[in-house]
DSSP file (Angstrom, degrees, kcal/mol; ACC not computed):
  #  RESIDUE AA STRUCTURE BP1 BP2  ACC     N-H-->O    O-->H-N    N-H-->O    O-->H-N    TCO  KAPPA ALPHA  PHI   PSI    X-CA   Y-CA   Z-CA
    1    1 A X              0   0    0      0, 0.0     2,-0.4     0, 0.0     0, 0.0   0.000 360.0 360.0 360.0 134.9    9.2  -26.5  -26.8
    2    2 A X        -     0   0    0      2,-0.0     2,-0.6     0, 0.0     0, 0.0  -0.880 360.0-158.1-107.5 135.3    7.7  -23.1  -27.5
    3    3 A X        -     0   0    0     -2,-0.4     2,-1.0     2,-0.1     0, 0.0  -0.954   3.0-157.9-115.4 118.8    5.0  -21.7  -25.3
    4    4 A X        +     0   0    0     -2,-0.6     2,-0.4     2,-0.0    -2,-0.0  -0.802  29.4 157.9 -96.5  98.4    2.8  -19.0  -26.7
    5    5 A X        -     0   0    0     -2,-1.0     2,-0.5     2,-0.0    -2,-0.1  -0.984  23.9-161.6-124.9 129.0    1.4  -17.2  -23.7
    6    6 A X        -     0   0    0     -2,-0.4     2,-0.7     2,-0.0    -2,-0.0  -0.945   9.6-148.3-114.1 125.1    0.0  -13.7  -23.8
    7    7 A X        -     0   0    0     -2,-0.5    -2,-0.0     1,-0.1     8,-0.0  -0.820  15.0-178.6 -90.7 116.3   -0.4  -11.7  -20.6
    8    8 A X        +     0   0    0     -2,-0.7     8,-3.6     7,-0.1     2,-0.3   0.538  47.9 103.0 -94.8  -7.6   -3.4   -9.3  -21.0
    9    9 A X  B     +A   15   0A   0      6,-0.2     6,-0.2     1,-0.1     2,-0.1  -0.569  41.8 164.2 -79.7 139.9   -3.2   -7.6  -17.6
   10   10 A X        -     0   0    0      4,-1.8     3,-0.2     1,-0.6     4,-0.1  -0.130  50.9 -14.4-123.1-140.2   -1.7   -4.1  -17.5
   11   11 A X  S >  S-     0   0    0      1,-0.2     3,-2.7    -2,-0.1    -1,-0.6  -0.101 103.2 -54.8 -58.4 168.5   -1.9   -1.4  -14.8
   12   12 A X  T 3  S+     0   0    0     46,-0.3    51,-0.3     1,-0.3    -1,-0.2  -0.208 130.5   6.8 -50.3 125.0   -4.4   -1.8  -12.0
   13   13 A X  T 3  S+     0   0    0      1,-0.3     2,-0.3    -3,-0.2    -1,-0.3   0.480 108.7 111.0  82.2   2.4   -7.9   -2.3  -13.5
   14   14 A X    <   -     0   0    0     -3,-2.7    -4,-1.8    11,-0.1     2,-0.3  -0.806  40.8-176.6-110.2 149.2   -6.6   -2.5  -17.1
   15   15 A X  E     -AB   9  24A   0      9,-1.3     9,-3.0    -2,-0.3     2,-0.4  -0.992  33.6-105.3-138.7 152.9   -6.4   -5.3  -19.6
   16   16 A X  E     - B   0  23A   0     -8,-3.6     2,-0.8    -2,-0.3     7,-0.2  -0.585  24.5-148.5 -77.3 127.1   -5.0   -5.4  -23.1
   17   17 A X  E  >> - B   0  22A   0      5,-3.1     4,-2.8    -2,-0.4     5,-0.6  -0.868   6.1-162.7 -96.9 108.0   -7.6   -5.4  -25.9
   18   18 A X  T  45S+     0   0    0     -2,-0.8    -1,-0.2     1,-0.2     5,-0.0   0.810  84.8  56.7 -63.1 -32.9   -6.1   -7.4  -28.7
   19   19 A X  T  45S+     0   0    0      1,-0.2    -1,-0.2    -3,-0.1    -2,-0.0   0.894 121.9  24.0 -68.1 -40.0   -8.5   -6.0  -31.3
   20   20 A X  T  45S-     0   0    0     -3,-0.3    -2,-0.2     2,-0.2    -1,-0.2   0.693  94.6-129.9 -98.9 -21.6   -7.6   -2.4  -30.8
   21   21 A X  T  <5S+     0   0    0     -4,-2.8     2,-0.2     1,-0.3    -3,-0.2   0.565  71.7 116.7  78.6   8.8   -4.1   -2.6  -29.3
   22   22 A X  E   <S-B   17   0A   0     -5,-0.6    -5,-3.1     9,-0.1     2,-0.5  -0.544  71.5-110.2-103.6 169.9   -5.3   -0.4  -26.5
   23   23 A X  E     -BC  16  30A   0      7,-2.6     7,-3.2    -7,-0.2     2,-0.4  -0.896  30.9-140.6-101.2 129.1   -5.7   -0.9  -22.7
   24   24 A X  E     -BC  15  29A   0     -9,-3.0    -9,-1.3    -2,-0.5     5,-0.2  -0.774  17.7-175.5 -96.7 132.6   -9.3   -1.0  -21.5
   25   25 A X        -     0   0    0      3,-2.4     2,-3.2    -2,-0.4     3,-0.3  -0.334  51.1-101.1-120.0  47.9  -10.2    0.7  -18.2
   26   26 A X  S    S+     0   0    0      1,-0.3    39,-0.1   -13,-0.1     3,-0.1  -0.236 118.6  34.6  67.6 -55.1  -13.9   -0.2  -17.7
   27   27 A X  S    S+     0   0    0     -2,-3.2     2,-0.3    37,-0.3    -1,-0.3   0.690 127.2   1.9-102.4 -22.2  -15.1    3.2  -18.9
   28   28 A X  S    S-     0   0    0     -3,-0.3    -3,-2.4    -5,-0.0     2,-0.3  -0.985  71.0 -97.2-161.3 166.5  -12.6    4.1  -21.5
   29   29 A X  E     -C   24   0A   0     -2,-0.3     9,-2.1    -5,-0.2    10,-0.5  -0.693  25.8-150.9 -96.4 144.0   -9.5    3.1  -23.5
   30   30 A X  E     -CD  23  37A   0     -7,-3.2    -7,-2.6    -2,-0.3     2,-0.8  -0.939   4.8-149.7-113.8 132.5   -6.0    4.1  -22.7
   31   31 A X  E >>> - D   0  36A   0      5,-3.1     5,-1.3    -2,-0.4     4,-1.3  -0.875   7.5-167.5-102.7 103.0   -3.3    4.5  -25.4
   32   32 A X  T 345S+     0   0    0     -2,-0.8    -1,-0.1     1,-0.2   -10,-0.1   0.777  81.7  65.7 -64.2 -26.6    0.1    3.6  -23.8
   33   33 A X  T 345S+     0   0    0      1,-0.2    -1,-0.2     3,-0.1    -2,-0.0   0.842 116.7  26.7 -64.7 -31.6    2.1    5.0  -26.8
   34   34 A X  T <45S-     0   0    0     -3,-1.0    -1,-0.2     2,-0.2    -2,-0.2   0.479 103.5-125.9-108.7  -5.5    0.9    8.5  -26.0
   35   35 A X  T  <5S+     0   0    0     -4,-1.3    19,-0.5     1,-0.2     2,-0.3   0.827  73.8 101.0  67.4  32.3    0.2    8.1  -22.3
   36   36 A X  E   <S-DE  31  53A   0     -5,-1.3    -5,-3.1    17,-0.1    -1,-0.2  -0.959  75.2-107.8-143.6 157.9   -3.4    9.4  -22.6
   37   37 A X  E     -D   30   0A   0     15,-3.0    -7,-0.2    -2,-0.3     4,-0.1  -0.522  24.5-138.2 -76.5 157.3   -6.9    8.1  -22.8
   38   38 A X  S    S+     0   0    0     -9,-2.1     2,-0.3    -2,-0.2    -8,-0.1   0.511  86.0  46.9 -98.2  -5.4   -8.6    8.4  -26.2
   39   39 A X  S    S-     0   0    0    -10,-0.5     3,-0.1    12,-0.1    -2,-0.1  -0.934  97.4 -92.0-128.9 156.6  -11.9    9.7  -24.8
   40   40 A X        -     0   0    0     -2,-0.3    12,-0.2     1,-0.1     2,-0.1  -0.224  51.7 -85.3 -67.8 157.4  -12.6   12.4  -22.2
   41   41 A X    >   -     0   0    0     10,-1.2     3,-2.0     1,-0.1    -1,-0.1  -0.391  33.2-134.6 -59.4 129.7  -12.9   11.7  -18.5
   42   42 A X  T 3  S+     0   0    0      1,-0.3    -1,-0.1    -2,-0.1     3,-0.1   0.695 105.1  55.3 -65.0 -17.3  -16.5   10.7  -17.7
   43   43 A X  T >  S-     0   0    0     23,-0.3     3,-1.2     1,-0.3    -1,-0.3   0.362  99.7-149.6 -95.7   7.3  -16.6   13.0  -14.7
   44   44 A X  G X   -     0   0    0     -3,-2.0     3,-1.6     1,-0.2    -1,-0.3  -0.296  62.1 -11.0  67.3-144.5  -15.6   16.0  -16.8
   45   45 A X  G >  S+     0   0    0      1,-0.3     3,-1.7     2,-0.2    -1,-0.2   0.602 117.7  82.5 -70.4 -11.7  -13.6   18.8  -15.3
   46   46 A X  G <  S+     0   0    0     -3,-1.2    -1,-0.3     1,-0.3    -2,-0.2   0.763  90.6  54.0 -62.6 -22.7  -14.0   17.4  -11.8
   47   47 A X  G <  S-     0   0    0     -3,-1.6    -1,-0.3     1,-0.4     2,-0.2   0.450 128.9 -76.1 -88.9  -1.2  -11.1   15.1  -12.6
   48   48 A X    <   -     0   0    0     -3,-1.7    -1,-0.4     1,-0.1   113,-0.1  -0.585  50.5 -72.5 126.6 170.4   -8.8   18.0  -13.6
   49   49 A X  S    S+     0   0    0     -2,-0.2     2,-0.9   111,-0.1    -1,-0.1   0.804 114.2  69.2 -72.0 -30.0   -8.3   20.3  -16.6
   50   50 A X    >   -     0   0    0      1,-0.1     3,-1.0    -3,-0.1    -1,-0.1  -0.810  64.9-169.0 -93.5 107.6   -6.9   17.7  -18.9
   51   51 A X  T 3  S+     0   0    0     -2,-0.9   -10,-1.2     1,-0.2    -1,-0.1   0.539  83.7  48.1 -74.1  -6.2   -9.8   15.3  -19.7
   52   52 A X  T 3  S+     0   0    0    -12,-0.2   -15,-3.0   -14,-0.1    -1,-0.2   0.379  83.7 118.0-114.6   2.0   -7.4   12.8  -21.3
   53   53 A X  B <   -E   36   0A   0     -3,-1.0     2,-0.2   -17,-0.2   -17,-0.1  -0.292  49.8-145.3 -75.4 154.7   -4.7   12.4  -18.7
   54   54 A X        -     0   0    0    -19,-0.5    -1,-0.1     1,-0.2    -2,-0.1  -0.438  49.6 -56.5-100.5-176.7   -3.8    9.3  -16.8
   55   55 A X        -     0   0    0     -2,-0.2     3,-0.4     6,-0.2    -1,-0.2  -0.280  48.7-119.3 -60.1 146.6   -2.6    9.2  -13.2
   56   56 A X  S    S+     0   0    0      1,-0.3     2,-0.3    -3,-0.1    -1,-0.1   0.866 107.8  16.1 -56.5 -36.7    0.5   11.3  -12.4
   57   57 A X  S >> S-     0   0    0      1,-0.1     4,-2.7     2,-0.0     3,-1.4  -0.852  70.1-165.8-138.2 100.9    2.4    8.1  -11.4
   58   58 A X  T 34 S+     0   0    0     -3,-0.4   -46,-0.3    -2,-0.3     5,-0.1   0.594  86.3  62.6 -67.1  -9.3    0.7    4.9  -12.5
   59   59 A X  T 34 S+     0   0    0      1,-0.1    -1,-0.3   -48,-0.1     3,-0.1   0.760 120.3  20.5 -84.1 -24.8    2.8    2.8  -10.1
   60   60 A X  T <4 S+     0   0    0     -3,-1.4     2,-0.6     1,-0.2    -2,-0.2   0.607 116.2  66.8-117.1 -18.6    1.4    4.5   -7.0
   61   61 A X     <  +     0   0    0     -4,-2.7     2,-0.4     2,-0.0    -1,-0.2  -0.921  61.4 179.7-106.2 120.9   -1.9    6.0   -8.1
   62   62 A X        +     0   0    0     -2,-0.6   -49,-0.1    -3,-0.1    -3,-0.0  -0.970  17.2 158.3-122.3 140.3   -4.6    3.6   -9.1
   63   63 A X    >   +     0   0    0     -2,-0.4     3,-1.1   -51,-0.3     6,-0.1  -0.506   9.7 179.8-154.8  74.4   -8.0    4.4  -10.3
   64   64 A X  T 3  S+     0   0    0      1,-0.3   -37,-0.3     2,-0.1    -1,-0.1   0.807  86.9  37.4 -54.5 -33.5   -9.4    1.5  -12.2
   65   65 A X  T 3  S-     0   0    0    -39,-0.1    -1,-0.3   -38,-0.1   -40,-0.1   0.603 103.2-127.0 -94.4 -11.5  -12.7    3.2  -12.9
   66   66 A X  S <  S+     0   0    0     -3,-1.1   -23,-0.3   -25,-0.1    -2,-0.1   0.769  86.1  97.0  73.7  25.1  -11.3    6.7  -13.5
   67   67 A X        +     0   0    0      1,-0.1    -3,-0.1   -25,-0.1    -4,-0.0   0.334  47.2  92.3-127.5   6.0  -13.7    8.1  -10.9
   68   68 A X        +     0   0    0      2,-0.0    66,-3.2   -21,-0.0    67,-0.3   0.312  58.0 103.1 -94.8  10.0  -11.8    8.4   -7.6
   69   69 A X  E     -F  133   0B   0     64,-0.2     2,-0.4    65,-0.1    64,-0.2  -0.672  48.4-163.5 -94.8 147.9  -10.4   11.9   -7.7
   70   70 A X  E     -F  132   0B   0     62,-2.6    62,-2.1    -2,-0.3     2,-0.6  -0.982  14.9-135.3-127.3 141.4  -11.8   14.8   -5.8
   71   71 A X  E     +F  131   0B   0     -2,-0.4    32,-2.0    60,-0.2     2,-0.3  -0.862  30.2 178.8-101.6 122.8  -11.0   18.5   -6.5
   72   72 A X  E     -FG 130 102B   0     58,-3.0    58,-2.5    -2,-0.6     2,-0.4  -0.768  22.3-137.3-121.2 164.6  -10.3   20.6   -3.4
   73   73 A X  E     -FG 129 101B   0     28,-3.5    28,-2.5    -2,-0.3     2,-0.5  -0.989  12.5-166.2-125.6 129.3   -9.4   24.2   -2.6
   74   74 A X  E     -F  128   0B   0     54,-2.5    54,-2.0    -2,-0.4     2,-0.3  -0.970  10.8-149.3-116.6 121.7   -6.8   25.2    0.0
   75   75 A X  E     +F  127   0B   0     -2,-0.5     2,-0.3    52,-0.2    52,-0.3  -0.675  27.0 164.5 -88.7 144.5   -6.6   28.8    1.2
   76   76 A X  E     -F  126   0B   0     50,-2.4    50,-2.4    -2,-0.3     2,-0.0  -0.977  34.8-101.4-155.7 164.7   -3.2   30.2    2.2
   77   77 A X     >  -     0   0    0     -2,-0.3     4,-2.7    48,-0.2     5,-0.2  -0.204  46.0 -97.4 -78.7 174.9   -1.2   33.4    2.9
   78   78 A X  H  > S+     0   0    0     44,-0.2     4,-2.2     2,-0.2     5,-0.2   0.919 126.1  47.6 -60.4 -44.3    1.3   35.0    0.5
   79   79 A X  H  > S+     0   0    0      2,-0.2     4,-2.0     1,-0.2    -1,-0.2   0.931 114.0  46.0 -64.5 -46.1    4.2   33.3    2.2
   80   80 A X  H  > S+     0   0    0      1,-0.2     4,-2.5     2,-0.2     5,-0.2   0.906 111.1  53.4 -61.8 -42.1    2.4   29.9    2.2
   81   81 A X  H  X S+     0   0    0     -4,-2.7     4,-2.8     1,-0.2     5,-0.2   0.921 107.8  50.2 -58.5 -47.0    1.4   30.3   -1.4
   82   82 A X  H  X S+     0   0    0     -4,-2.2     4,-2.4     1,-0.2     5,-0.2   0.925 112.6  46.2 -60.1 -46.8    5.0   31.0   -2.5
   83   83 A X  H  X S+     0   0    0     -4,-2.0     4,-2.4     2,-0.2     6,-0.4   0.889 114.2  47.9 -64.0 -40.3    6.4   27.9   -0.7
   84   84 A X  H  X S+     0   0    0     -4,-2.5     4,-2.5     2,-0.2     5,-0.5   0.925 113.3  47.4 -66.9 -44.5    3.6   25.7   -2.1
   85   85 A X  H  < S+     0   0    0     -4,-2.8    -2,-0.2    -5,-0.2    -1,-0.2   0.904 116.1  44.1 -65.4 -41.1    4.1   27.0   -5.7
   86   86 A X  H  < S+     0   0    0     -4,-2.4    -2,-0.2    -5,-0.2    -1,-0.2   0.902 123.9  33.8 -70.4 -41.3    7.9   26.6   -5.5
   87   87 A X  H  < S-     0   0    0     -4,-2.4    -2,-0.2    -5,-0.2    -1,-0.2   0.677  94.1-133.9 -91.0 -18.2    7.9   23.2   -3.9
   88   88 A X  S  < S+     0   0    0     -4,-2.5    69,-2.9    -5,-0.2     2,-0.4   0.717  72.6 104.5  71.3  20.1    4.8   21.7   -5.4
   89   89 A X  E     -I  156   0C   0     -5,-0.5     2,-0.8    -6,-0.4    67,-0.2  -0.998  64.2-146.6-137.0 133.1    3.8   20.4   -2.0
   90   90 A X  E     -I  155   0C   0     65,-2.7    65,-2.4    -2,-0.4     2,-0.2  -0.896  34.8-138.1 -92.7 111.3    1.2   21.6    0.6
   91   91 A X        -     0   0    0     -2,-0.8     2,-0.2    63,-0.2     6,-0.1  -0.500  10.6-121.0 -75.9 133.9    2.9   20.8    3.8
   92   92 A X        +     0   0    0     -2,-0.2     6,-0.2     1,-0.1    62,-0.1  -0.485  45.4 154.2 -67.7 140.5    0.9   19.3    6.6
   93   93 A X    >   +     0   0    0      4,-2.0     3,-2.3     1,-0.4    -1,-0.1   0.252  47.2  47.5-131.6 -98.9    1.0   21.4    9.7
   94   94 A X  G >  S-     0   0    0      1,-0.3     3,-1.1     2,-0.2    -1,-0.4  -0.287 132.9  -2.3 -54.8 126.7   -1.7   21.4   12.4
   95   95 A X  G 3  S-     0   0    0      1,-0.2    -1,-0.3    -3,-0.1    58,-0.1   0.727 120.6 -78.9  61.9  24.7   -2.7   17.8   13.4
   96   96 A X  G <  S+     0   0    0     -3,-2.3    57,-2.8     1,-0.2     2,-0.3   0.901 106.8 110.4  49.6  45.4   -0.2   16.6   10.7
   97   97 A X  E <   -J  152   0D   0     -3,-1.1    -4,-2.0    55,-0.3     2,-0.4  -0.939  67.3-129.3-144.3 162.6   -2.9   17.4    8.1
   98   98 A X  E     -J  151   0D   0     53,-2.6    53,-2.7    -2,-0.3     2,-0.4  -0.951  26.3-149.9-111.3 136.5   -3.8   19.7    5.3
   99   99 A X  E     +J  150   0D   0     -2,-0.4     2,-0.3    51,-0.2   -24,-0.2  -0.886  26.0 153.4-111.9 140.3   -7.3   21.3    5.5
  100  100 A X  E     -J  149   0D   0     49,-2.2    49,-2.9    -2,-0.4     2,-0.3  -0.888  30.9-131.8-151.0 176.4   -9.3   22.3    2.4
  101  101 A X  E     -G   73   0B   0    -28,-2.5   -28,-3.5    -2,-0.3     2,-0.1  -0.860  47.4 -74.5-130.1 166.8  -12.8   22.8    1.1
  102  102 A X  E     -G   72   0B   0     -2,-0.3     2,-1.7   -30,-0.2   -30,-0.3  -0.439  41.7-131.8 -64.1 132.2  -14.5   21.6   -2.0
  103  103 A X        +     0   0    0    -32,-2.0     2,-0.4    27,-0.2    -1,-0.1  -0.590  63.9 120.7 -87.5  77.7  -13.3   23.5   -5.1
  104  104 A X        -     0   0    0     -2,-1.7   -31,-0.0     2,-0.1    -2,-0.0  -1.000  59.0  -1.4-143.5 139.3  -16.6   24.3   -6.5
  105  105 A X  S    S-     0   0    0     -2,-0.4     2,-0.2     2,-0.0     0, 0.0  -0.230 108.4 -17.0  77.6-171.1  -18.3   27.5   -7.3
  106  106 A X  S    S-     0   0    0      1,-0.1    -2,-0.1    -3,-0.0     0, 0.0  -0.468  75.5-112.1 -70.6 133.9  -16.9   31.0   -6.7
  107  107 A X        -     0   0    0     -2,-0.2    -1,-0.1     1,-0.1     2,-0.1  -0.301  36.7-102.6 -63.0 150.5  -14.0   31.2   -4.3
  108  108 A X        -     0   0    0      1,-0.1    -1,-0.1     2,-0.1     2,-0.0  -0.401  36.2-109.3 -69.7 149.4  -14.6   32.9   -1.0
  109  109 A X     >  -     0   0    0      1,-0.1     4,-2.8    -2,-0.1     5,-0.2  -0.271  35.8-101.4 -68.0 167.8  -13.3   36.4   -0.5
  110  110 A X  H  > S+     0   0    0      1,-0.2     4,-2.1     2,-0.2     5,-0.1   0.922 124.9  45.7 -58.2 -45.2  -10.4   36.8    1.9
  111  111 A X  H  > S+     0   0    0      2,-0.2     4,-2.3     1,-0.2    -1,-0.2   0.903 113.4  48.6 -66.6 -42.3  -12.7   38.1    4.6
  112  112 A X  H  > S+     0   0    0      2,-0.2     4,-2.9     1,-0.2     5,-0.2   0.886 111.0  50.3 -67.1 -38.5  -15.3   35.3    4.0
  113  113 A X  H  X S+     0   0    0     -4,-2.8     4,-2.5     2,-0.2     6,-0.3   0.920 111.7  48.7 -63.6 -43.2  -12.6   32.6    4.1
  114  114 A X  H  X>S+     0   0    0     -4,-2.1     5,-1.2    -5,-0.2     4,-0.8   0.911 115.2  44.8 -62.3 -42.6  -11.3   34.0    7.4
  115  115 A X  H  <5S+     0   0    0     -4,-2.3     3,-0.2     3,-0.2    -2,-0.2   0.934 116.7  43.8 -68.2 -47.2  -14.7   34.1    8.9
  116  116 A X  H  <5S+     0   0    0     -4,-2.9    -2,-0.2     1,-0.2    -3,-0.2   0.918 124.2  32.8 -66.5 -44.9  -15.9   30.6    7.7
  117  117 A X  H  <5S-     0   0    0     -4,-2.5    -1,-0.2    -5,-0.2    -2,-0.2   0.408 102.9-123.8 -97.0   2.2  -12.7   28.7    8.5
  118  118 A X  T  <5 +     0   0    0     -4,-0.8     2,-0.3    -3,-0.2    -3,-0.2   0.928  65.1 135.3  56.0  49.1  -11.7   30.8   11.6
  119  119 A X      < -     0   0    0     -5,-1.2    -1,-0.2    -6,-0.3     5,-0.1  -0.765  66.3 -78.7-118.7 166.9   -8.3   31.6   10.2
  120  120 A X    >   -     0   0    0     -2,-0.3     3,-1.5     1,-0.1     4,-0.4  -0.384  45.6-117.6 -62.7 145.5   -6.4   34.9   10.1
  121  121 A X  G >  S+     0   0    0      1,-0.3     3,-1.7     2,-0.2    -7,-0.2   0.881 113.4  54.7 -57.0 -41.4   -7.6   37.1    7.3
  122  122 A X  G >  S+     0   0    0      1,-0.3     3,-0.9     2,-0.2     4,-0.3   0.698  97.4  66.2 -68.9 -15.1   -4.4   37.1    5.4
  123  123 A X  G <  S+     0   0    0     -3,-1.5    -1,-0.3     1,-0.2    -2,-0.2   0.566  99.9  51.7 -79.5  -8.0   -4.4   33.2    5.4
  124  124 A X  G <  S+     0   0    0     -3,-1.7    -1,-0.2    -4,-0.4    -2,-0.2   0.276  82.6  98.1-104.5   9.0   -7.5   33.4    3.1
  125  125 A X  S <  S+     0   0    0     -3,-0.9     2,-0.2    -4,-0.1   -48,-0.2   0.934  86.9  24.2 -64.4 -49.5   -5.9   35.7    0.6
  126  126 A X  E     -F   76   0B   0    -50,-2.4   -50,-2.4    -4,-0.3     2,-0.3  -0.682  68.6-159.7-115.4 165.1   -4.8   33.1   -2.0
  127  127 A X  E     -FH  75 165B   0     38,-2.2    38,-2.7   -52,-0.3     2,-0.4  -0.987  10.5-151.1-147.5 160.3   -6.0   29.7   -2.9
  128  128 A X  E     -FH  74 164B   0    -54,-2.0   -54,-2.5    -2,-0.3     2,-0.5  -0.994   9.4-155.4-131.9 122.7   -4.9   26.5   -4.7
  129  129 A X  E     +FH  73 163B   0     34,-2.5    34,-2.8    -2,-0.4     2,-0.3  -0.866  28.4 164.2 -97.3 130.7   -7.3   24.1   -6.4
  130  130 A X  E     -F   72   0B   0    -58,-2.5   -58,-3.0    -2,-0.5     2,-0.3  -0.967  35.1-121.2-146.7 158.4   -5.9   20.6   -6.7
  131  131 A X  E     +F   71   0B   0     -2,-0.3     2,-0.3   -60,-0.2    27,-0.2  -0.793  32.5 173.5-100.1 144.3   -7.0   17.0   -7.3
  132  132 A X  E     -F   70   0B   0    -62,-2.1   -62,-2.6    -2,-0.3     2,-0.2  -0.994  42.0 -90.0-149.5 150.8   -6.4   14.3   -4.8
  133  133 A X  E >   -F   69   0B   0     -2,-0.3     3,-2.0   -64,-0.2     4,-0.3  -0.435  35.0-136.8 -60.5 124.4   -7.3   10.6   -4.4
  134  134 A X  G >  S+     0   0    0    -66,-3.2     3,-1.3     1,-0.3    -1,-0.2   0.763  99.5  67.8 -58.4 -27.1  -10.7   10.5   -2.6
  135  135 A X  G 3  S+     0   0    0    -67,-0.3    -1,-0.3     1,-0.3    -2,-0.1   0.720  96.3  55.0 -68.0 -19.8   -9.5    7.7   -0.3
  136  136 A X  G <  S+     0   0    0     -3,-2.0    16,-0.7    15,-0.1     2,-0.4   0.560  94.9  87.9 -85.4  -8.4   -7.0   10.1    1.3
  137  137 A X  E <   -K  151   0D   0     -3,-1.3     2,-0.5    -4,-0.3    14,-0.2  -0.767  55.7-164.4-105.5 134.2   -9.7   12.6    2.3
  138  138 A X  E     -K  150   0D   0     12,-2.5    12,-2.9    -2,-0.4     2,-0.5  -0.966  11.7-151.6-113.5 119.1  -11.8   12.7    5.4
  139  139 A X  E     +K  149   0D   0     -2,-0.5     2,-0.3    10,-0.2    10,-0.2  -0.768  35.0 148.4 -87.9 131.9  -14.9   14.9    5.2
  140  140 A X  E     -K  148   0D   0      8,-2.6     8,-2.8    -2,-0.5     2,-0.6  -0.965  51.9-115.4-154.8 167.6  -15.8   16.2    8.7
  141  141 A X  E     -K  147   0D   0     -2,-0.3     6,-0.2     6,-0.2    -2,-0.0  -0.973  42.6-141.3-107.4 120.1  -17.3   19.0   10.8
  142  142 A X    >   -     0   0    0      4,-2.7     3,-2.2    -2,-0.6    -1,-0.0  -0.052  32.3 -85.2 -77.9-177.3  -14.5   20.4   13.0
  143  143 A X  T 3  S+     0   0    0      1,-0.3    -1,-0.1     2,-0.1    -2,-0.0   0.716 129.6  54.8 -61.6 -21.8  -14.8   21.5   16.6
  144  144 A X  T 3  S-     0   0    0      2,-0.1    -1,-0.3   -27,-0.1     3,-0.1   0.416 120.7-107.7 -91.4   0.9  -15.9   25.0   15.4
  145  145 A X  S <  S+     0   0    0     -3,-2.2     2,-0.4     1,-0.3    -2,-0.1   0.601  73.1 141.6  84.9  11.9  -18.8   23.4   13.4
  146  146 A X        -     0   0    0    -29,-0.1    -4,-2.7   -28,-0.0     2,-0.4  -0.745  51.4-129.8 -91.9 130.8  -17.1   24.1   10.1
  147  147 A X  E     + K   0 141D   0     -2,-0.4     2,-0.3    -6,-0.2    -6,-0.2  -0.652  45.3 152.8 -77.3 130.4  -17.4   21.5    7.3
  148  148 A X  E     - K   0 140D   0     -8,-2.8    -8,-2.6    -2,-0.4     2,-0.5  -0.953  45.4-114.9-152.1 166.9  -14.0   20.8    5.9
  149  149 A X  E     -JK 100 139D   0    -49,-2.9   -49,-2.2    -2,-0.3     2,-0.5  -0.947  28.3-159.3-109.6 128.7  -11.8   18.1    4.1
  150  150 A X  E     -JK  99 138D   0    -12,-2.9   -12,-2.5    -2,-0.5     2,-0.5  -0.934   5.9-169.8-114.1 128.0   -8.9   16.8    6.1
  151  151 A X  E     -JK  98 137D   0    -53,-2.7   -53,-2.6    -2,-0.5     2,-0.2  -0.971  20.7-132.6-119.2 118.6   -6.0   15.1    4.4
  152  152 A X  E    S-J   97   0D   0    -16,-0.7   -55,-0.3    -2,-0.5   -56,-0.1  -0.508  70.0  -4.3 -70.4 132.1   -3.4   13.3    6.6
  153  153 A X  S    S-     0   0    0    -57,-2.8   -55,-0.2    -2,-0.2   -60,-0.1  -0.115 107.3 -28.2  81.0-178.8    0.2   14.2    5.7
  154  154 A X        -     0   0    0    -62,-0.1     2,-0.6   -57,-0.1   -63,-0.2  -0.272  54.4-133.5 -68.5 155.4    1.6   16.4    2.9
  155  155 A X  E     -I   90   0C   0    -65,-2.4   -65,-2.7   -58,-0.1     2,-0.6  -0.959  12.4-152.9-113.5 115.7   -0.2   16.9   -0.4
  156  156 A X  E     -I   89   0C   0     -2,-0.6     2,-0.2   -67,-0.2   -67,-0.2  -0.788  20.6-139.7 -88.5 122.5    2.0   16.5   -3.5
  157  157 A X        -     0   0    0    -69,-2.9     2,-0.7    -2,-0.6   -25,-0.1  -0.579   5.1-133.5 -90.6 143.6    0.5   18.5   -6.3
  158  158 A X    >>  -     0   0    0     -2,-0.2     4,-1.7   -27,-0.2     3,-1.1  -0.858  14.0-151.1 -91.6 114.7    0.3   17.6  -10.0
  159  159 A X  T 34 S+     0   0    0     -2,-0.7    -1,-0.1     1,-0.3   -71,-0.0   0.766  92.1  59.5 -60.2 -26.0    1.5   20.7  -11.9
  160  160 A X  T 34 S+     0   0    0      1,-0.2    -1,-0.3    -3,-0.1  -111,-0.1   0.815 118.2  26.1 -73.9 -29.6   -0.7   19.7  -14.8
  161  161 A X  T <4 S+     0   0    0     -3,-1.1     2,-0.3  -112,-0.1    -2,-0.2   0.507  96.8 101.8-113.8  -5.8   -4.0   19.9  -12.9
  162  162 A X     <  -     0   0    0     -4,-1.7     2,-0.5   -32,-0.1   -32,-0.2  -0.623  54.4-154.3 -85.8 138.3   -3.3   22.3  -10.0
  163  163 A X  E     -H  129   0B   0    -34,-2.8   -34,-2.5    -2,-0.3     2,-0.5  -0.957   5.2-162.4-114.1 120.1   -4.6   25.9  -10.2
  164  164 A X  E     -H  128   0B   0     -2,-0.5     2,-0.5   -36,-0.2   -36,-0.2  -0.892   7.1-173.9-102.2 124.8   -2.7   28.5   -8.3
  165  165 A X  E     -H  127   0B   0    -38,-2.7   -38,-2.2    -2,-0.5     2,-0.6  -0.952   4.1-171.9-125.2 114.1   -4.5   31.8   -7.7
  166  166 A X        -     0   0    0     -2,-0.5     2,-0.3   -40,-0.2   -40,-0.1  -0.908  11.5-162.2-104.2 122.5   -2.7   34.7   -6.1
  167  167 A X              0   0    0     -2,-0.6   -42,-0.0   -42,-0.1    -2,-0.0  -0.759 360.0 360.0-106.3 152.2   -5.0   37.6   -5.2
  168  168 A X              0   0    0     -2,-0.3    -1,-0.1   -43,-0.0   -42,-0.1   0.474 360.0 360.0 -69.5 360.0   -3.9   41.2   -4.4
């Protein structure tokens, strides 16, 4: 006996569209042969520089609607910058967390970053803009009254969407 059964479920939130041969993700179609969406991200550049990319690792990153990423900015010293750029990881330190601000608008100067976040001036010298799953991020006002984003544990950076800026 032969059983003709077709499984239409794909990655989280996807199903196979038999008419197009593509995988449908609620807002747009994904082409598995090329590993990309065929239309731009509906949230634009807020989802990263590549408007057609899928998750860095589809087995551990799920975003059925394609809308769950947040772009943050982490200020750091020259030494911290070098380690982050070489390793591709922002290591959690104080409170086993990484602290950041929304990556929107003009970056703060070194002096303004130090003043706003109550850090040493040289720790505001450079910055890294990165995308992260919004579910990992806690927005809060810290004990000093500063609004910040707190991420528990290390942050593994996607080289395709991360922006490293080293200032003099």
